[in-house]
N, C-alpha and C positions, 0 to 999 in steps of 0.2 A: 536468408534464415529457412532453413527446411519445413516441411509438412509438418512433420512429426515434434520438431521442436515447438510452432505454434500451437499444436492440438496441445501439448504440454505445458505451456501459458497460459492459454486457456482453461486448461482444467486448472490451471494457478490459480485462477479466478474462483473457480467455483469451491475448489479445497479451502483458500481460504476469505470465504464470503461474512457475510453479517453477524454467524455466530457469535464468534469470542468477541469482537470488534463492541461487542453489547456490554463489557465491562466499563470503557469508560460512556459509552452513549446513553447507557442505564444509569451513573451517576447521576448525570445531569439532569435526565428525563426524571427521574426519582425526586429533585430536587425542584422540581417543575421551571428549572431556569437554562438556558446555554452552556455550551461546554464552558468552563475555565481557560485560563488563559495557560496555566498549567497542563492541564488535558490539551487542549490543543496541542501545544509544545512535544506533549508525550507522542502524540498520535503524527506528527510531522516526522519525529526519530525514527516511530515504528510503524511505519505505510505496510510494511509487509507482511507483518507478522505482530502484534500487540506485545511489549514486555514479560515473561512471565506466563505468556496462553500457553494452549496447547499446539494451537498453531507453530510459536517458536521452535519448541520443541521438535514438532515434526522437519521444519526448515534444516533444523541443526542435522534430526537423522537421515534426512535427504540427503546434504549435500555430503556428510559420511559415507555411505553407503552408495552413492552414485558419481562420486566425483574420484581422482586419483590422486589422492591427497600425499604429500610425502608426514613421513612418520611423527614431523614435529607437529604439523598441521593438526594431524586426526588426534595426539595425542591432547594437544591443546580442547578440540571441540569436545571431543567427552567427558574431559576435566572441568567444561562450563558444566557438560549436561550432568554430570553425575556431580558436582557441587550444588547445583541450582544458584548458581550466580553468589556464592558465598565471599567467590573471588574477583566481585568488583568489577569482572570483563565483559561487562554488557557495556559495552561505550559505546561510540559512534564510530571509531577504527575500527571495531570487530566486527557491530553489524554491518560497515557496508562488505567488507570479505565476504562473509556469508551472503550480502545480496547479490553481490558479484558471480559468485559462486552457484547461487541458487537460479537466477536468470540467465546468468548469460554475463562476461563483461560489456558487451555489447549492448544488450536491452536495456541494463542496468543503468550505462552509463547514457541512454538515450532517455529511459524514464526520468534523469537526476535533470537533466537539461531541458525537456518537458516542464516538472515540476518548476524549474527557475522562472519560466515564463509567464506562470499565473500569478494573479496577486494571493495577497494573505487568502481572503473569501473564498476567490475560485481553486484553490489550492484544495480548500477544505468539500469546494462541492463535488468536485472532480474525485477525490477520493471518497466521497459516499455513494457517489454516482457508482463509482467501480466495485464498490461492495455491495450494491443492488439496492439500496435503498431509496426510499419515494420522495420526492418534493417534500409533501407535507412534513417526512421526519428529518432531513434535511433544516427544515427551516427552523424546527424543534430545537435542535441538536446544536444549531448557530445564531439562533435569536432573529434570523432576517424573516421579511415579508416573502410572501408569495412571487412580489414582483422581485426582490432581491433575488432569489434562488432561481429567476428565469433570466431575469440581466448577466447574472454569472456562467448561466447556462449557456447563454448567446455568446457572449465574450467568448468562451473555450470553446464552442462548437468554429467559432469566426479562425480562430487559431488554425485550428485540426483542418479547415477548409484551404489555407495557404497555399494547399500543398496538395487540393483534389475539391473536385468538384463537387465528389458526393454528398449523398443526405447522410449526415453526422450521427445515427442512434445510440441509443444510451450505451449499448453493448460495445461499441466503437470506441467511443467517452471513455469506459472503462481500460480498453483495452491499451489506445494510445497512451494514458495514466502510468503505466507498468510500464511501458516503453516496447509496445509490441507494436506491428504494423495494422493497419486498420481498415 
């Protein structure tokens, strides 16, 4: 991957950071309880940009503006954007294609492979780290103890270290989660 692509993907982490994730997390925080199974499922499906968020619209805009799409593909994306998903197009296959276009097929595939390596709670810990959440925020959102979060962080870092002897920072863990080199 060339340096400009790496910079773009790092900027992606900055752009799709915690601000719009507040929708799901704040509902749990407002209840004073961890995320529900339904909220967790939505987060797993929409890990790049939460459904209905401004980030989701920006991802579609980026793909429409920066990719050489065939006319039917461009039309489909613009139709989705203009209809605000009244057509029910917000499904797994549709967003897998959009994520691949946004991240690049290789980066997306790498991210999906890494996601499969993680336990359920490990996935959410990595997700929140990628979105710059503190351990305390992760504890509250997932209903884990401090030691539980620390355990999952150790396990994730152990997975990453299999390919390198470097110290794995939180930023490196976030890049690893979205399929980038760390």
